C-alpha positions as CSV (number, residue, x, y, z in Angstrom):
1,M,123.0,131.7,50.3
2,S,121.0,129.0,48.4
3,L,117.4,128.2,49.4
4,E,118.3,124.6,49.1
5,Y,120.4,124.8,52.4
6,L,117.3,125.6,54.3
7,D,114.7,123.0,55.3
8,I,111.9,125.9,56.3
9,T,109.6,123.1,57.3
10,A,111.6,121.5,59.8
11,T,110.3,123.1,62.9
12,P,108.0,125.9,63.9
13,I,111.1,128.3,65.0
14,S,112.3,127.8,61.3
15,L,109.2,130.0,60.2
16,V,110.8,132.9,62.0
17,V,114.8,132.6,62.1
18,Y,115.6,129.4,59.7
19,S,113.6,130.5,56.8
20,F,115.6,132.2,54.5
21,L,114.3,135.9,55.0
22,G,114.7,135.5,58.7
23,L,118.4,134.0,58.7
24,L,119.1,136.6,56.2
25,C,117.7,139.4,58.2
26,T,119.1,138.4,61.4
27,T,122.6,137.7,59.7
28,F,122.7,141.3,58.2
29,L,121.8,143.0,61.5
30,Y,124.1,141.1,63.7
31,G,126.5,141.2,60.8
32,I,126.3,145.1,60.8
33,Y,127.0,144.8,64.7
34,G,129.9,142.7,64.5
35,I,131.3,145.0,61.9
36,F,131.0,148.1,64.2
37,L,132.6,146.1,67.1
38,T,135.4,145.3,64.7
39,I,135.9,148.6,63.4
40,L,135.9,149.7,67.1
41,K,138.7,147.3,67.9
42,F,140.7,148.4,65.0
43,L,140.5,152.2,66.3
44,R,141.2,151.1,69.8
45,Y,144.2,149.2,68.9
46,G,145.4,150.6,65.9
47,H,146.8,149.0,62.7
48,K,149.9,147.3,63.9
49,R,148.3,145.9,67.0
50,F,145.1,145.2,65.3
51,F,147.0,142.8,63.0
52,T,149.8,141.5,65.4
53,Q,149.9,137.7,65.6
54,I,152.6,135.7,67.2
55,S,153.9,132.9,65.1
56,R,153.3,129.6,66.6
57,P,154.7,126.8,64.7
58,E,155.3,124.6,67.6
59,P,152.8,123.7,70.6
60,P,153.4,125.3,73.9
61,V,155.3,123.1,76.0
62,K,152.7,122.7,78.5
63,A,150.4,121.1,75.8
64,T,153.0,118.3,75.3
65,D,153.3,117.4,78.9
66,R,153.1,113.6,79.1
67,I,150.9,113.7,82.0
68,Y,148.0,114.1,79.8
69,G,148.8,111.4,77.4
70,K,150.4,110.6,74.2
71,H,149.6,112.9,70.9
72,E,148.8,111.1,67.8
73,M,147.2,111.4,64.4
74,L,144.5,108.8,63.1
75,K,143.4,109.2,59.3
76,L,140.0,108.3,59.1
77,K,138.6,105.6,56.5
78,S,135.2,107.4,55.6
79,S,136.6,110.8,54.6
80,G,140.4,110.4,54.3
81,I,141.0,113.5,56.8
82,S,143.4,113.2,59.6
83,L,142.5,114.0,63.2
84,H,145.0,114.9,66.1
85,Y,144.3,113.2,69.4
86,V,145.9,112.7,72.8
87,S,145.2,109.3,74.7
88,K,146.2,108.0,77.9
89,G,145.3,104.3,79.3
90,L,145.3,101.0,77.8
91,P,143.4,99.7,74.6
92,N,141.7,97.0,76.7
93,Q,140.2,99.7,79.1
94,H,136.6,101.1,78.2
95,M,137.1,104.4,76.5
96,I,136.1,107.7,77.2
97,L,136.0,110.0,74.2
98,F,135.8,113.8,74.5
99,V,134.8,116.2,71.9
100,H,135.8,120.1,72.6
101,G,134.0,123.2,71.9
102,F,134.9,126.6,70.4
103,P,137.2,128.2,70.8
104,E,139.1,125.4,72.4
105,C,140.8,121.8,71.8
106,W,141.4,118.8,73.3
107,Y,143.3,120.4,76.2
108,S,140.0,121.9,77.5
109,W,139.4,118.4,78.9
110,R,142.9,118.4,80.7
111,S,140.8,117.9,84.4
112,Q,138.9,115.1,83.2
113,M,141.6,113.3,81.3
114,K,144.0,113.1,84.6
115,Y,140.9,112.4,86.7
116,F,139.6,109.4,84.7
117,S,142.7,108.0,82.9
118,K,143.4,105.8,86.1
119,D,140.2,103.7,85.2
120,Y,139.4,104.4,81.7
121,R,141.2,105.0,78.2
122,V,140.6,108.7,77.8
123,V,140.8,110.1,74.3
124,A,140.6,113.8,73.3
125,I,140.2,114.6,69.7
126,D,140.9,118.0,68.2
127,Q,138.1,118.4,65.5
128,R,138.6,118.7,62.0
129,G,139.5,122.2,61.1
130,Y,141.4,122.8,64.7
131,G,145.1,122.7,65.5
132,V,147.1,120.3,63.3
133,S,143.9,118.1,62.4
134,S,142.9,118.1,58.6
135,K,141.1,121.5,57.4
136,P,138.8,120.6,54.6
137,P,138.3,124.2,52.9
138,F,134.3,124.5,52.2
139,V,131.5,125.0,54.5
140,Q,129.6,122.0,53.8
141,D,132.6,119.8,55.2
142,Y,131.5,121.1,58.6
143,R,127.8,119.8,58.6
144,L,126.7,118.1,62.0
145,E,126.3,114.9,60.3
146,T,129.9,115.0,58.8
147,L,131.5,115.8,62.2
148,A,129.3,112.8,63.9
149,G,130.8,110.8,61.1
150,D,134.5,111.6,62.2
151,V,133.5,110.5,65.5
152,A,132.2,107.4,64.6
153,D,135.3,106.6,62.9
154,V,137.4,107.6,65.6
155,I,135.5,105.0,67.8
156,E,135.7,102.1,65.5
157,Q,139.4,102.7,64.4
158,L,140.7,102.8,67.8
159,G,139.1,99.4,68.3
160,Y,136.1,99.9,70.3
161,E,132.3,98.8,69.7
162,S,131.0,101.5,71.7
163,C,132.3,104.2,74.0
164,I,131.3,106.9,76.6
165,L,131.1,110.1,74.6
166,V,131.5,113.6,76.3
167,G,131.2,116.9,74.6
168,H,130.9,120.3,75.3
169,D,129.5,123.4,73.4
170,I,129.5,122.9,69.8
171,G,131.5,119.8,70.6
172,G,128.2,118.8,72.2
173,L,126.0,119.3,69.3
174,V,128.6,117.0,67.6
175,A,127.9,114.4,70.5
176,W,124.4,114.6,70.6
177,T,124.3,114.0,66.8
178,T,126.6,111.0,67.0
179,A,124.4,109.2,69.5
180,M,121.2,109.6,67.4
181,L,123.1,108.7,64.3
182,Y,125.2,106.0,65.5
183,P,123.3,104.8,68.6
184,H,125.1,101.4,68.6
185,L,128.4,103.1,69.3
186,V,127.4,105.3,72.4
187,E,127.1,103.4,75.5
188,K,126.6,106.6,77.9
189,L,126.4,110.4,76.6
190,V,127.6,113.1,78.7
191,I,126.6,116.7,77.6
192,M,127.9,120.1,78.9
193,N,126.2,123.3,78.4
194,C,124.9,122.4,74.9
195,P,121.0,122.2,73.8
196,H,119.9,118.9,71.9
197,P,120.0,120.3,68.2
198,V,116.1,119.9,68.0
199,A,115.8,122.1,70.9
200,F,118.0,124.5,69.9
201,R,115.6,125.1,66.7
202,Q,112.4,124.9,68.6
203,E,113.5,127.0,71.6
204,L,115.4,129.9,69.8
205,T,113.5,132.6,71.6
206,F,114.5,136.3,70.9
207,S,116.3,136.5,74.2
208,Q,118.4,133.2,73.0
209,I,119.1,135.0,69.8
210,Q,120.7,137.6,71.6
211,R,122.7,136.0,73.6
212,S,123.9,133.8,70.3
213,W,124.3,136.8,68.5
214,Y,127.9,135.8,67.5
215,M,126.6,132.7,65.8
216,F,124.9,135.2,63.2
217,F,127.8,137.3,62.9
218,F,129.8,134.5,61.9
219,Q,127.7,133.7,58.8
220,T,129.2,137.0,57.3
221,T,132.8,136.3,55.6
222,I,136.1,137.5,56.3
223,I,135.1,140.3,59.0
224,P,134.6,137.5,61.7
225,E,138.1,136.2,60.9
226,L,139.8,139.4,61.6
227,Y,137.4,140.0,64.6
228,V,138.8,136.7,66.2
229,E,142.4,136.9,65.3
230,A,142.7,140.6,66.1
231,D,145.5,141.5,68.5
232,D,146.9,138.1,68.6
233,F,143.6,136.4,69.3
234,A,142.5,138.5,72.2
235,Y,139.0,137.2,71.5
236,I,140.0,134.2,73.3
237,K,141.7,135.5,76.4
238,D,138.5,137.9,76.6
239,G,136.3,134.9,76.4
240,F,137.9,132.9,79.1
241,R,138.8,135.9,81.3
242,T,136.0,138.5,81.1
243,K,133.9,138.7,84.1
244,S,130.5,138.4,82.0
245,T,131.7,135.5,79.9
246,G,134.9,133.8,81.3
247,L,135.3,131.2,84.0
248,V,133.9,132.1,87.7
249,N,137.2,130.3,89.1
250,Q,139.9,132.2,87.3
251,D,142.3,129.9,89.1
252,Y,141.3,127.3,86.6
253,I,142.6,129.0,83.6
254,T,146.0,130.5,83.2
255,D,147.9,132.5,80.4
256,G,149.6,129.3,79.4
257,D,146.4,127.7,79.1
258,I,144.8,130.2,76.7
259,D,148.3,130.2,74.8
260,I,147.4,126.6,73.9
261,Y,144.0,127.7,72.5
262,K,145.7,130.4,70.7
263,Y,148.0,128.1,68.8
264,T,145.2,125.9,68.0
265,L,143.3,128.8,66.2
266,S,146.5,130.2,64.9
267,Q,147.5,127.3,62.9
268,P,146.9,128.0,58.9
269,D,143.2,128.2,58.0
270,A,142.4,127.3,61.4
271,T,140.2,130.3,62.4
272,K,138.2,130.2,58.9
273,C,137.5,126.2,59.6
274,A,136.5,127.0,63.3
275,L,133.8,129.5,62.2
276,N,132.5,127.2,59.1
277,F,131.0,125.0,62.1
278,F,128.7,127.9,62.7
279,R,128.3,128.3,59.2
280,A,127.1,124.8,58.3
281,L,125.0,124.9,61.3
282,F,123.0,127.3,59.9
283,R,122.9,126.6,56.2
284,Y,122.5,123.3,56.2
285,Q,119.5,122.0,58.4
286,S,120.2,118.4,59.5
287,D,117.2,115.8,59.2
288,F,116.6,114.6,62.7
289,S,113.5,112.6,61.8
290,R,115.0,110.3,64.8
291,A,115.7,112.9,67.5
292,E,115.4,110.7,70.4
293,V,118.8,109.8,72.2
294,V,118.2,106.4,73.5
295,A,121.7,105.9,75.4
296,P,121.5,107.2,78.9
297,V,122.5,110.9,79.3
298,L,123.8,113.0,81.7
299,L,123.2,117.0,81.0
300,L,125.6,119.1,83.1
301,W,124.6,122.8,82.9
302,G,126.6,125.7,84.5
303,C,123.8,128.1,85.4
304,N,126.0,131.3,84.7
305,D,126.1,130.4,81.1
306,H,126.4,133.6,79.0
307,R,125.6,131.8,75.6
308,F,122.8,129.4,76.2
309,G,119.8,130.0,78.6
310,E,118.8,127.2,80.9
311,D,115.4,126.8,79.0
312,F,117.4,124.9,76.5
313,A,118.5,122.4,79.2
314,E,114.7,121.7,80.2
315,A,113.7,121.4,76.6
316,S,116.7,119.0,75.7
317,Q,114.9,116.6,78.2
318,K,112.2,115.9,75.7
319,Y,114.8,114.1,73.1
320,C,116.1,111.7,75.6
321,G,114.6,108.4,76.9
322,D,117.0,108.4,79.9
323,I,118.4,111.2,81.0
324,R,119.8,113.2,84.3
325,L,119.8,117.0,84.3
326,K,122.2,118.5,86.9
327,K,122.4,122.2,87.2
328,I,125.5,123.5,88.7
329,A,125.2,126.9,90.5
330,G,127.5,129.4,89.9
331,G,129.1,127.4,87.0
332,S,130.1,129.3,83.8
333,H,129.8,128.2,80.3
334,W,133.1,126.3,80.8
335,I,132.0,124.0,83.5
336,N,134.5,121.5,82.6
337,Q,137.6,123.7,83.2
338,D,135.5,125.8,85.7
339,M,134.5,123.4,88.3
340,P,136.3,120.2,87.6
341,D,136.0,118.4,90.8
342,V,132.0,119.1,90.6
343,V,132.0,117.8,86.9
344,N,134.1,114.8,87.6
345,K,132.1,113.7,90.4
346,H,128.8,114.1,88.5
347,M,130.4,112.0,85.7
348,E,132.0,109.4,87.8
349,L,128.6,108.7,89.8
350,F,126.9,108.5,86.3
351,F,129.5,105.9,85.1
352,N,129.3,104.1,88.0
353,E,125.3,103.5,87.7
354,P,124.3,99.8,86.8
355,P,122.8,99.3,83.6
356,P,119.2,99.3,83.3
357,A,117.6,95.6,83.9
358,D,116.2,94.2,80.9
359,P,112.3,94.2,81.3
360,T,111.0,90.8,82.7
361,P,109.0,89.0,79.7
362,E,105.3,88.7,80.3
363,Y,104.0,85.1,80.2
């Protein structure tokens, strides 16, 4: 890894973690740990089961249900790549744009799309690297600024001057970044269980590093791909089903739902590209000299999140001029799927808030 990738003066935490030595050492330690877990999986499953992958050339029938909307492709003007997206509603309706996390896709927003499509045009993208969206091959193609540029292109090319932007997990990092770099395009911002990027740097305690061990493991090559793809993407099912990491309300995630996520990552090169999100996050430190988000923000936080601690939620408020933090007791990391009724109600109340009044001029 080249030193030019790292801005070791960006924040105080960079002296510990994001410096070349700190990142290299932490990656080495968790890389060894991840390799050990991968070997255990291989020994547990055996060669045949470990390397088993079901061919999924076509999306599951459930993913093509018209109740969610129309599937289309959009070629982006800035990069020339194409993104798959699902939309429902009329072009003259105000748009809500949804950005998914890992290891998900547009389908993670199914409950929100069904609920809000009566009043809005709802659009959920598959980010670059996922599903049938384009898959640029290099780590640098997945920098936060580049991903935010994709979102900006989608907003403008769908004919909007601004939208309500919603993001979860690593899609939340993309949404935060879009709001910072393109404030004129984001009317309101909804983030679910994802810290502001600067808060992530500055609040990365040892306890949080332990929670985020997989991010460091993903900095290594080849082995993380094997780990995620083993036993026909058992990693995905375990992530949603296991008591310590999965949804609290298991009725909201079926085997059919999980198969859609498996289809997304089973497309050629999709696993590698999805992991490149994390590799770029660590190798290329973004310059957030203007870290404050000016748009009104709703930050929803499931308190049973296994990935991110609540300290991140508190710290993120410092970078917002107008924010509402709503902690959801009993909610997992996957709150948009885990507690859709609660999430949708919070979102609806936020959307219906009147815009702030212009300050009265003094004479």
